[in-house]
N, C-alpha and C positions, 0 to 999 in steps of 0.2 A: 348605502352600499355595504357598510360594515354590519348593519343590522341584518341585511339579507344574507351576508356571509355566515353570521352566527346561526341564523335560522336554517340555512340550507346544509349546514354541516352537523346537525343533530342526528342521533341514531334513528333508524327506521321506526315509524310509529310515533315519533315526537312531533315537534312544531313544524319541521320541514315538510312532513307528509300532510299536516293540517293546512299548510300554505297551498300545496297543490290541490287539495280537496276544495278549499275555499275558492281558488281560482276557477276550478271546474264548475262549482255551483254558480258563480257569478256569470260565467259564460252561458250556462244553460238558462239562467234567469233572464239574461239579456236577450237571448234568442226567443224566449217565451213572450217577453214584452213586445218585441218587434213583431212577432206573429199576431198578437192581439190587436196591435195598432193597425196592422195591415187588414185584419178582418173588419175593424171598424170602418176603415175607408171603403171597403167593399160595400158595407151596408149604407153608408152615406152617399155613395155615388161619386166620391172624389171632390164634390164642391164645385164642379164646373158645368152643372146643368144636366149632366148625364144621369139617367136613372139606373138603379141597381140591375134592372133587367137587361141593360146593355152590356154588362160585364159577363165575359165568357167564364163559367165556373171551371172548366177544364184547364184553361190557360192560367187562371188565378192559382189553382191548386199546384200546377207544375212549377209556376214561378216561386210560390211559397216554399216548396220542397227544395228547389235549387238554392234559394237563399239560406235555408236552414242547413243544407249540406255544406255550403260554402263556409258558413259560420262555424260549423262543427269542425271542419278541416282546419280552420284558423286556430280554433281552441286547442285541438290536438297538437298542432305544430308548436303552439305556445307552451303547452305542457312538456313536449319533447325538449324544447329549448331550455326550459327551467330545470328539467332533469339533468341535462348535460351540464348546465352551470353548477348544479348541485354536486355532481360527481367531480368536476374540475376543482371546485372550491374545497370539497372534502379531501381530495388528494393533496392540494396545496397545504391545507391545515395540518394534515397528517405529517407531511414532510417538515413543516416548520416545528411541529410539536416534537418530532424525533430529534431535530437539530438542537432544540432547547434542552431536551432530556439528555442528549449526549454531552452538552456543555455542563449541565449540572453534575452528571456522573464524573466528568473529568475533573471538575473543581473538588468534588468529594474525595477523589483519589489523591489529588495533589495535597489536599488538606490532611488526609490520613498519613501520607508520606512525610509531610513536614512535621506533624506531631511526633511521629516515630523518631525522626532525626533529632528533634529538640530534646526528647526524653533521653535518647541515647547519649547525646552530647552532655547533658546535665549530669548524668550518672558517672560518666568518665571523668569529668572535671572534678567531681567530688572525690573520686577515688585517687586522684593524683597519678594518672597513668604514666608509665615509662615503657620504652621499647624493651622487650623481654630478653633480647640476645645481646651479648657483648660484641662490639665491633673491634676486630683486631687491628693493631697499628700497621703501618706500611712495612716495618721491619719484619713482622711475622710473615708476610707474603714474600718479602725478599729472601728470607731464609728458606722458603719453599721453592725458590727458583723463578719467581715472577720477575719480569723486567718492568721498567718504568711505565711502558705503554699499557701492559696488562694491569698493573696496579692502579693506573688512572681509570681504566675501565671498571675495575672492581669498586673503586670509590663511588663511581656513578651508579653502579648496580646497588650497592648497599645503601647509599643515601636515598635513592629513589624508592627502594623497597621499604626502608624505614618510614619515609613519608607516607607511602601507601598504606602500610599497616596502621600507622597512627590515625590517619583520616578514616579508614574503614572501621577501626575500633570506635571512633567517635561518631560514626554514622553520618559523615558529611562528605563522602567522596563519591565522585561519579566516573572517574577514569583511573585505571591502574596501568602504568607503563613500567615494564620490567625489561631491561636491555643489558647487553654486553656482559655475559657471564659464561664460564665454562662449567664442566661437570665436577668440580672439586667437592669432595665429600664434606669439607669444612663449611660449605655454604648451605648444607641441608637444614641446620637449625633456623637459618633465616627464611628458607622456603617454608618450613613448617610454621613459622610465625605468620607468614602470609596466608597460608591455608587456614589457620585458626581464625584469622581476621575475616576471612570470607564468610564465616558463620554470622557475621554482623552486617552483611549487606542488606540495605533497606529493601524489604520485600514488596513495598507498595509504590515505589517510584518507577521511572521509565527504565531503570536498569543500568548496570555498570558497564563501562567500556573497558575491555581487557586487551592490552597490547603486549605481545611477546616478540621482542625484536633482537636479532643477533644473539640468540641464546643457544647453548648446547643443552639439550634436554635428554635425560635418561628416561627409561621406561617408567620408573616410579613417579618422577616429577610430572611427566605427561599424563599419567593415570590420575594423579591428584588434581591437576588442572582441569582435565575433562570431567572428572567427577563433580567438581564444583560448578562448572558450566552447566552440567546436566540438571543439578538440583538447586542452584541458587539463581538469583535475579541478575543474570549476566546476559545482556541483550546484544552486545556487539563484541566480536572476537577478531583479533588480528594476529596472524602468524607471519612474520616477515624475516627472511634470511635465517630461518631456524634450522639447526642441525639436530637430527634425531638419531639416537643410538640405534634404534630399530624402527625403520620407517613403517613397516607393515603393522607392528604393534601400535605405533602412534596413530595410524589411520584407523585402526580398529577402535581405539579409545575415542577418537574424534567422532566415529559413527555413533557411539553411545551418547556423546555430548550433543549431537545434532538432534536428538529426540526431545530436547528441552523445548517446552512451549514458549519460553521467554526469549530464546535466541532468535533474532531477526536478521542479523547481518554477519557474514563471514568474509574475511579478507585473507586470501592465501597468496602471499607475494614472495616470489623468488625462492620457494621451497621445492627444490628439484625432486621429481619422482622419476626414478631411472628405469623402471621395468613395467611391462604391460600389466602384470598381475597386481602390482601395487596401485596402478592407476585405475584398474577396474574396481579395486576395493575402495578407492577414493570416490568414484562415481556412485558406488553403492552407499557409502557413508553419507554423501550429500543427499541422496534420495531418502534417507531416513527421516528427514525433517519435513514437518507439515507447517512449520512456522517461518523458516528463513525465506525471505523474499528479496534479499539484496546480497549479491555475490560479486566480489572482485577476485578474479583469477588471473593474475598478471605476472609476466616474466617467468613463465613456467614451461615454455616450449611448445612448438607447433603440434607435435603428436599428442601431448597431454591435453591441449586445448581442443583438438579435434575429438578426442575421446570423450571429453566432457560435453561438448555440444551434441554428440551422437547418443550419449548414454544417460543424460539427465533430462527430465521433463521440466522445462522452464516456463510452462504456461501460466504460472501464478506469480512469477517474479516481477518486481517493479524496477529493479536496477540490475544491470549486468555489465561488468567491465572485463574485457578480454584484451587489454592493452599490453603491448610489448611481448607477445608470444611468437612472433614471426609466423603467424597463422596463414596457411594456404588452404583453401577449400578443396582444390583439385576437382572442381565441378560439383561438390556436394552443396545441397541447398538448405542445410539446417538453419542458417541465419535468415534468409528471405522467407522460408516457410514459417518460422517463428513470428516474424514481423507481420506477415500476411494474415495470420490467425487472429490478429488484433487482441493480444493479451493485455493484462494491466501494465505491461512494460512501459515506463516513462523515460528511461535513460539507458542508452546502449553505447558503450565506448569500445570501438574497434581500432583505435589508433595504434601506430607503430607495429603493423602487421604487413603481410604481403598479399593483400587483396588486390585484384586487378580490375580491368574494365568490365569483364564478363560478370564478376561478382557485383560490381556497382550497378550494372544494368538490372540484374535480378533483384537487388535490394530496392532499386528505384521502382520497379514494377510492383514489388510487394507493398510499397508505401501507399499505393492507391486506395486500398481498403482499410488502412490503419488510421484511427482517429485518436489514439492515446499517446503515441510516442512523442516526446517533447524534445529530446536531445539525442542526436546521432552523430558520433565523432568518428570520422574516417580519415583523419589527417595522418600523414606520414605512412601512406601505403603506396602501392604501385598503380594507383588509379590515374589515368591520363585524361585527355580532353573528352573522349567519348563517354567515359564513365562519369566524369564530373558534370557534363551536360545533362546526362540522364537523371542524375540525382537532383540537379538544380531545377530541371523542369518538373520533376515529381513533386517537389515541395513548393513550387511557384506556378502551379497550373492555373492559369487565368482564362482559359479558352471559353469557359461557360461560368455562369454564376454558381451552379451546383458544384462544379469542379473546384472553384475558388473556396466555397464553403467547406468542402471535404478535404481540401489540401492541408497537410501539416505545415 
């Protein structure tokens, strides 16, 4: 079987076609032999005492033609069968070859990324690297009017930033977490040290995860952050409970960052957008990306979530989280329409909203033609018995074998 596989998957004109040709020749040869043997029997009279004159030539000719026609049909059917096997095995071999090629390319990228990191680490160890900015003592911040709680937060910010800069400079960091800082100008040298270290992000690996949490960002810092997202290997970005000096300017910068081909994942958590114009700008910014396929838009309010669902094409996304938005559809069908279109979407989180039974029934109906969704979270909504039953039946339809096969 393995030999047949190799033969049948050769290019056109190769051994595979030779096999079909040889099969056809053998069938024709066999048919010719059978025809000659039959003719001999006609001349001998069959060996049972009957003379050749007793054989009806017209009947003999008709029988011989029928036999030949039958054998020819069998031969053609066999050839058709071999051709189908050839195509199936060719497709299988192409699929396996592609998988192996992808594995090899992945290993090459990992090897290249590892070499880059090791070279960077070795060079920095030889240099005897030190953090380039002086960290002021607590008394300095006390004299500026900071209380103990704020100073504690500053310690965390500066310590985390120092570690991030060090590891980025040494080429061994995969995640940057910056949290709990205000807009004090005395912190700008530390921000600038971080931005300089972004120049040393490994360009060959899976990309850096950047988390901005509980930070007050002025326009310049946001511009710098988004500039590096746009042009460096930063694949996942989280903005959580972030205060922006100018929301509109911040969203405009985010739109530029979204053009990065490296950026795959955006988390926008609890960053309130208070007016329609800014939310429209946000939907436009999100639409700038051809690479992002995972979005978490959580705790941002019902109207903003509705605007996002209505204004952004999510047909290529693999993950969508709209948790905690108090979302009410008010009869809109953006969610079931998306599910029914059977996009690449594998995970959809709608928990902690205000979806009702009508929404659940529409979602249940949309699941009938969906074969890709693997996780649907609708906990902590206003869905009652009717809606829950519809959803349960949609994912556990066992009325027929086909329905069971198609059921998520």
